[in-house]
N, C-alpha and C positions, 0 to 999 in steps of 0.2 A: 504493499499499499504505499502512496507516495504520501510525502511527509504534509502536505496543504490538505489531504485527507483525515490525516489523523485527530481525534478528538483536542479539547483542550485540556490539559493535563489539572489547570485551575478547577475547573469545572469537574473532573472526575474526582478529585480532592475532597469535593464536599460530601459528608456523607462516605466517603471511600468504604468499601467491604473488601478484606483481604481474599475473602473466599468466594468472590463472585468472578465467574469464569468470563463474563463479558469484558470487564476491564484488566483481565490479566494479561493480557498482550502488550497493556502500555504500563506497567507494572514499574519498571526501571524510570518512564518517565515521569508518571507519579510522584515516585519517592524522592526523584531530582528536584521536582518542584517544590514538594515541601521542605526539603533541604534549606533551598532558599529564601523561600517567602514564607513559610509555616511551619517551621520545625518541630512544633507537637502538636497536630491536627486532632480534630474529633473523629475518630473513627467508629463506625459500625456494623461488626460483623454480624452475618444473620445467625450466628451462632450464639450470640448474646441477648440475654430477654431484658438487661437492665439499662437499656439507654448508650452503651457504647462503651470507649475506652478514648484515653489520649495515647498518640501513637509517639514515640520518640524516634526520630530518625537521624539526627545526627551523631557522627562517632563521639564526639565529646562527650554528650550526654548521656548515650546509649552506657559507654566506660562508667561514666558517674554512678549510673543506676546500678550497674553490675557490680560494681566495687565498694557499694556502700549496703548491705544487706540489712543493716539494723535501721535505714530508712524506708526500704522497700522490701516487703516480705515475699517470699517466695512460694507460699500457700497457694493453692489454687493458681499454678502455673501455667496449664491449660487454657486456652481460649474458648471455654466452654464450662458452663456447670457439670462437675465432674464427680461422680459417685465413688471414684477409686482416688484413694492416695496414691502418690507415685513418689515415694522417699528413693534415692536422696534430693530428686530432682524439686519437690514441692517442700521439703523441710529447711526448716531455719536452724540457727546455731542454737543451742549446743548439739542438738541431735544430727543435724546435719552432718557435724564432724564425726561423731561415731558410726555413721553408716560408711563415710568415707573411709574411716580407718580401717571398717573391716573388709571393704572391697577394694580400694585401690591397690593393694598388693598384687590382687587376682587380677586385673585389669593393666597391669604395668608392662611394658614392650617386652622386658627380659620374661615374664613370666609367660608371655604370650608366643612366644617365640618357640617354646615347645611344641607348639600347635601347626608350626608352617609346614611340614610334610602333611598333614591332612588338609590344609586349608588349598595347597597346591594341588591335592588329589581332589579335592571337591572343584575347582576351577577347572582342571582337566575334565573332567568328567561334564561338564556344563558345556564346554566348547565342542567335545565328540558329538553332541545332540545337533551341532550344525556345521561343524567344518566341511563336511561331504557337498553341502549347497551350495555355497559361494555366497550365501545372502545368513540376515540374522535379524529378528526384531531385540534389540540389544537390551531392553529392560527386561521381557518376560523370556528371553532365551540365556540371556546371561547376567544380568545385573542381578535379580530375582533369586535365581536357581543358586547363584554362587553365595550372595548374603544370608539368605536362609539355610543354605547348607552347613554354612559355618557357623551361623547363632545354634543350629539343632544339635549338630554334631560336637561342634569344639565347647561350645559354653553351655549347653544345656545336657549334652552325651544323648540324645533322642535319638530312635530307630523308629518309631510311629511316625511315617510319614503324613498320615493322614491327618494327623494333630499339629502338626507343623503346616500344609495345607489349609487348615481352620484358621491359625493365627494368620500367616498370609492373607488371607480372604477378610477379617476383620480389621487388621491393619491398612488395608487398602480402601477401606471404607471411612476409617478414623482420618486418612489423609485429608480428605476433601469434606466429611462430615461427622466433625468429632462428638457425636451425640451422648447423652447420658448411657444409653441402651448399648451404644456400641463398645465403647469402654468397659459398660458391664460385661457383657459377651468375651472381651478380651482377659479381663479380671477373673472370670470363670476359668479359662483356657490356664491362665498361670497357675490358677490355684489346682488345677490337674497335676501341672508339672511339681508343685510344692508336695502333693499328698505323694506321688509316685515316689520322689526322692525320700519323704519322711519313712516311708513304708520299707523301702530298700534297705534306710540307715540306722533304724532303728531309735531312740533315744538320743545317742550321738554325744552323751554328756562327756566321756572319756576325750572325745576327738574335738571337743568346742574349741573354736579356734584355729584348729590345726590344719582344716581342710584348704585342699588345692585346686577344687572347682567351685563355682559360685553357688548352685543349688545347695549342695552340701553345707558352704559355709553359712547358707541362710538359715538351714534346718539345726545346725549345731552351734554358731557363732555367739555370740553376744554384742549387745549395744549397753554402752552405759553401767556394766557389769550385770544385765538382764537379759534371757533371751529373745528372741524379735518375736513379736506377735504376728498372729496368721497373717492379719490386714497387712502388715508391713512386709511380711516374707511376699505376699502377692503382690504387693505394688512395686517392690523392686524386680521381679521378674516382668512386670507390666510394662516398666520402663525399657527393661534391656529387649522387650518383644519390639517397641515402636522404634528404638534406634536401631536396632541390629536389622531389623526388617523395612525400616523406611528409610532414615537418614542414611545409612550406607548404600543404599540403593541409589537414592538420588544424587551422591556424590558423583557413584560410578557413573550414572547418566548423565549428570553435568559434563564431565570431561569426554564424553565419546561425542556428545553433541557437538562442542568447541573442535574435538579431532576432525568430524565430518565437515563441519564448515572450513576448516584450515586443515590441509594435510599436512603441511609443515610440521604441525606439533607432533607428529608421528617420531621425526628425527629426535625431538627432546625427551619424548616417553622411552626412547629406547635407550637412553642414555641413564645408567643407573644411577646418577648424580641428583635424576630429578626429584627424587624423592626430597631430599635437602634442598633443592635450587627453585623448582617449580611447584610443587604440590601446595604450598602454601598460597601461591596466585591463584591458581585454580578454585583454591576453596575460598579465598577474598572474593573473587570476581563472582561467583554462584555459590552463594554458601546454603547448604544442603539442609539447615534450620533457619527458616525464616523470620518467625516471630512465635515470643513467648509473653507470658501476662506476670506482672508484678502487682503488687498492692502497696501505696504508701502506708506508714505507720505514724507518720507526724507530717507537722506541716513546712514543705521544702518547696523550694524553687527550682526547676529544672527547663533550660531552654526558653526560660522568659514566662514559663506558666507556673502558677502558684497550686500547688497540690494540698490535700488538706489529708487527714489520717481516714483512712478508706477507700479513697480514687483509687481507680483501677488504671493501671497503664500497659500497654502493648510496647515491649522491646523489640524493633526492628533491626535484626542482625544483617540482613541483606543490604539495607539502607546505608547501616552505620558503615558498612564495609566498602562502600562508594562513595565514600563521601570526600571531593575535593579537598576537604580542609585537613583532611589527614593524610589521604593518598592520592596522589598527584593524578590528574584525568584519570579519576576512579571507575569510570563507566568503558572502561577499556582495558582488555587483558593485555597484561605487557609484563616480559619477564625481563625486562632490561633493567627497570626502575625497583629501587629497594622500596619495599613496602612491610615493612614487619609491624606487629601488633594489631593483626586481623582480627575480628570476633567471630570468627567462622565456628567457633570450639567453645566460644563464652569467654568469660573473663572470672577472676575472683574467685571464690569458693563454690561456686557452680560450674566451673570448668568442665565440659565435659566427661563424664566417668569412661566413657568407651573410646574417646579421641585416640587412642594409643591402637586400639581395635580396629577403626576406621581407616587409620593411616595405614596399617598393614595389611589391611584387605584392598588398599587402593593399590599398595606397591605390587602384591602378589597378583592381585587381578588382573592388572595391566600387564606385567612382567608374563604372565602364562598366556594371556591373549595375543600379545606382540609376537610370540616363539611361533605362532602358527599361521597369523594373517598379517597381512599389509595392505595398505591403501583403503583403508576403511570410508566409504562416502556412502552419501545419502543414495538410497535406492532410486527415488525420483527426484530431477532436477527441479530445483525451486522449493525444495521442501522445506514446511514450515514447522518446527517443531512446537507443540503442545507442552505446557506445564502444569503440574500441579499447583492447585490455591492453597492459600491455607498457611499450616503450620510448616511445612516441609516444602522446599523448592525442588524438584525435580522434574526431567521429561519423562509423561505418559508412557510415551513409546517413540523408540527411533528405530526406524526400519533402515538397515544398512545394506550393503555389498562390499565385498572383499576379494582380495586376492591371496591364494594361500602361499606361506612361504615353502622352503625347503626342510625346515627341520619339523620336528614333532615325528 
């Protein structure tokens, strides 16, 4: 569509709904206008029954909110009335630190690297499903099978594929329609995982605090000197479902879409140094986590707007990461500029628990895929990628064709 036919972003910002598919193609223009002219706009997600939020769009303001949990509580961090607690995502100090103390060692890069052979096996199995076809739909044939396989086999040690498929279906609904009913369905599945592990572990009192996998840690571990409640265990597993099945899928797809648009990026992805040099720029440019909510706990001013206790905020990670005041020419993917400090995985005490796992999956997934294929490009000339709306940013589908390499 030509520039003169595109709608006025100032008009679209009035009553902006991040879940609206009609305005999704103009998201970055809307957010750029907000950062310039109205950095804390009133937005009305259709999932919110209480009159909407104030959205934080500038980097410095997003950073301030994220780094001051005493002023901005994380309880009810989902952008919808949610019947399921999601620790540690929606927990505040001191309980939040207790959850992280239990879970952080299990999600460190050094701990996760012991699963690298299994991750590579999962990626290769997904590739075998399309390698002879010369084409694939990247999201359904690679990003989802790979991320779901890692979550089920590595994190949950799950062999029941039907249970994994059920979780995938619910998470797909939650991405665009985070209703209380959908959260409840996902929590019920999380409860099944916990019950299964509890039955196989027994009371686990002797092993408390010594587990090397997350489910057993939740069943046997303690926070603040007490066992986790059933609600807390279910909540942690629900968070892992959301991050492992949706956020990682979005990150993989975002890179695939950029590669299809610019074939020269394949050279960068084939350089092993890309994980240290280029990955952060991909994540900055298209943050897989788009928005999360916070609640003001006191009177405080952010971005020229005065909040009072109880006011709701939307923190827009994607907008912060394209703020020209922090990242020069922020609406452009550019690997030659130094752009440290992006908020793709958050900042402060709530920096993403699964960031090491996500990075490792991006590293392994692209390494394995580019061993077998080259020349990834859109299956149709001029193909326009459609993206999820709401809390996660990632392509809904990417039809690609490719050439095979000699390896594999």
